[in-house]
C-alpha positions in Angstrom: 126.7 136.4 131.7 125.9 134.9 128.4 124.5 136.5 125.4 121.8 133.9 125.5 120.5 134.5 128.8 117.4 136.1 129.4 116.9 139.3 132.3 114.7 139.4 135.1 112.9 142.0 137.0 114.9 141.1 140.1 117.2 143.1 142.0 118.8 139.6 143.2 119.7 138.8 139.3 120.9 142.1 138.5 123.3 142.1 141.6 124.4 138.7 140.5 125.3 139.6 136.9 126.3 143.5 136.7 130.1 144.0 136.2 131.6 145.5 139.6 133.0 148.1 137.6 129.7 149.2 135.9 127.7 151.6 137.8 123.8 151.6 137.0 122.0 153.7 139.3 119.0 153.9 137.1 118.8 149.9 136.9 119.5 149.9 140.6 116.3 151.6 141.2 114.0 150.2 138.3 114.2 147.0 139.1 113.5 146.5 143.0 110.6 149.0 142.2 109.1 146.8 139.0 109.9 143.6 140.9 107.7 145.1 144.1 104.9 146.3 141.2 104.6 143.2 139.6 104.3 141.1 142.7 101.9 143.9 144.2 99.6 143.7 140.9 99.3 139.7 141.0 98.6 140.1 144.9 95.7 142.1 144.0 94.5 140.5 140.6 92.0 142.8 139.1 92.7 146.0 140.9 93.6 148.9 138.3 95.6 151.1 140.3 98.0 148.3 140.9 98.4 147.6 136.6 98.7 151.3 136.3 101.4 151.5 138.7 103.0 148.0 137.2 102.7 149.6 133.7 104.9 152.6 134.7 107.4 150.6 136.8 107.9 148.5 133.8 108.6 151.6 131.4 111.0 152.7 133.9 112.9 149.4 133.3 113.0 150.0 129.6 114.4 153.5 130.3 116.9 152.5 132.4 118.3 149.3 130.4 118.7 151.8 127.4 120.8 154.2 129.7 122.7 151.2 131.0 123.2 150.3 128.0 125.4 153.7 126.9 127.6 153.4 129.9 129.0 149.8 128.8 132.0 149.4 126.8 131.1 147.5 123.3 134.0 145.2 123.7 133.9 144.4 127.4 130.2 144.4 127.9 129.1 142.9 124.3 127.1 140.0 126.2 125.5 142.2 128.5 124.6 144.9 126.2 122.8 141.9 124.2 121.3 140.9 127.1 120.0 144.3 128.4 118.5 144.7 125.0 116.0 141.5 125.8 114.3 144.0 128.6 112.3 146.0 125.5 110.9 142.5 124.3 110.4 141.5 127.8 108.4 144.8 129.1 106.6 144.8 125.5 105.1 141.4 127.0 104.1 142.1 130.4 102.9 145.3 129.5 100.7 143.5 126.7 99.4 141.2 129.5 98.3 144.0 131.9 97.0 145.8 129.1 95.0 142.6 128.1 93.9 142.5 131.9 92.7 146.1 131.7 90.6 145.8 128.9 88.7 142.7 130.3 88.6 144.9 133.6 86.6 147.4 132.0 84.3 145.0 129.5 83.5 143.6 133.2 82.6 146.6 134.8 80.6 147.8 131.7 78.8 144.6 131.8 78.1 144.5 135.6 76.7 148.1 135.1 74.4 146.5 132.4 73.5 143.6 134.6 72.8 146.4 137.3 70.2 148.2 135.2 69.0 145.0 134.0 68.0 144.0 137.9 65.2 146.7 137.3 61.5 145.5 139.7 58.9 145.2 137.4 57.3 148.4 138.1 60.2 150.5 136.6 59.7 148.6 133.3 56.1 150.8 133.0 58.2 154.4 133.9 58.3 156.1 130.8 61.2 157.4 131.8 62.9 154.1 131.3 61.2 153.4 128.0 62.5 156.8 126.7 66.1 155.7 128.1 65.9 152.4 126.4 64.1 153.8 123.1 66.9 156.2 122.7 69.7 153.0 123.2 67.7 151.6 120.3 67.4 154.3 118.1 71.3 154.9 118.3 71.4 151.5 116.6 73.1 148.2 116.4 71.3 147.1 119.9 68.5 144.5 120.5 66.2 144.3 123.4 63.5 142.3 124.4 60.3 143.8 123.8 56.5 143.3 125.0 53.8 145.1 123.2 50.3 145.2 124.6 48.0 147.4 122.0 45.0 149.2 123.1 43.0 149.6 119.5 40.7 152.1 121.2 43.2 154.5 122.3 46.4 153.2 120.5 48.5 156.2 122.2 47.6 154.2 125.8 49.3 151.2 124.5 52.0 149.9 126.6 55.8 148.8 125.2 58.0 146.8 127.6 62.0 146.8 127.0 64.6 144.7 128.6 68.2 143.9 127.7 68.3 140.2 129.2 66.1 137.3 130.0 63.4 136.3 128.0 60.7 138.2 126.1 58.0 136.0 127.4 58.4 137.5 131.1 57.7 140.6 129.5 55.0 139.2 128.0 53.7 138.0 131.4 54.2 141.6 132.9 51.7 143.0 130.9 49.1 140.2 131.2 49.3 140.8 134.9 48.4 144.4 134.6 44.6 142.9 133.0 44.7 146.0 130.6 45.2 143.1 127.6 44.0 140.2 126.5 46.2 137.4 124.7 44.9 138.5 121.2 46.4 142.0 121.8 49.8 141.0 123.3 52.8 140.1 121.7 56.8 140.1 122.4 60.2 139.1 120.9 63.4 141.3 120.0 63.1 145.2 118.9 65.8 146.9 117.2 66.0 150.0 114.7 65.7 149.3 111.1 69.4 149.7 109.9 68.2 150.9 106.5 65.4 153.4 108.1 66.0 155.5 111.1 62.5 156.2 111.7 61.5 152.5 111.8 61.5 150.4 114.9 61.7 146.3 114.0 59.8 144.0 115.9 61.0 140.1 115.3 58.1 138.4 117.1 59.0 135.7 119.2 57.9 131.7 118.4 54.5 131.3 119.3 54.1 134.9 119.5 50.7 136.3 118.2 50.5 139.0 115.6 47.7 141.3 117.3 45.2 142.8 114.5 45.9 146.4 112.7 49.6 146.2 114.8 51.2 148.2 111.9 48.7 151.1 112.0 48.3 151.1 116.1 51.9 150.7 116.6 52.5 153.6 113.8 49.8 155.5 116.2 51.5 154.9 119.3 55.1 155.7 118.4 53.8 159.1 116.7 52.0 160.0 120.0 55.2 160.9 121.8 58.3 162.1 120.9 60.2 160.7 123.1 59.3 157.1 121.7 62.0 158.0 118.9 60.3 156.1 116.0 57.7 157.4 113.7 57.0 153.3 112.0 56.7 149.9 113.1 57.9 146.7 111.0 57.1 143.2 111.8 58.9 140.2 111.1 56.9 137.1 111.8 58.3 133.9 113.5 58.5 132.2 110.1 60.3 135.0 108.7 57.7 136.8 106.9 57.9 140.9 107.2 55.7 143.2 107.3 56.3 146.9 106.5 54.5 150.1 106.9 54.1 151.9 103.9 52.1 154.9 105.1 53.8 158.1 104.3 55.0 159.9 106.9 53.6 163.4 106.5 55.1 165.1 109.6 59.1 164.9 109.4 59.3 165.5 113.1 61.5 162.9 115.3 
């Protein structure tokens, strides 16, 4: 064995390189387990359990290599010690690969759940509980959802707000239009988010070509305040050209 050699997760390699006088029971056990775990992980790419088992097996190799080094003679086994110490970097490299894979799997699962939730039928978009859930998520900050908003000037509390993570906001406009409750003048759409500087204000960024319904700030405010489940107390509008409309009406009622 040369000091420049690179260790392997292989029983065959170790059997061919180990000094005959050296007893290394720990490494004898750890290497074949790691070799098998790595092969299994690659065969079951994306299996979280296989990754966990592989990480454990790799950690055992580091421990076994350290114990083997203690059994070595510093002069007689100088090159072997140098090579065995390289297991730490090798294990770290493989573990980093596996941890990145774990993160990607977790991200894919989270995205999959979001996609699953987004595969809602049109009827669910009109359910109050679904709207409350989406508004709660908006309230937590940092998120942006597509919205469609239909105003009822005579009874603002009966206006309709639809929210969805993905797709096009125009689809929500069409869904509201199909109800027959609103004409085009009372409908708008775009992207909704919480105002980062005022947690009580919901911001509507109107989509290109979207209408600005008459009295939308006043009617939108009355709609939001009619139901505590809607979380917000004020509405702000950003028009397609970038002009912002702010609700300056004081909030006398401090309840959320």
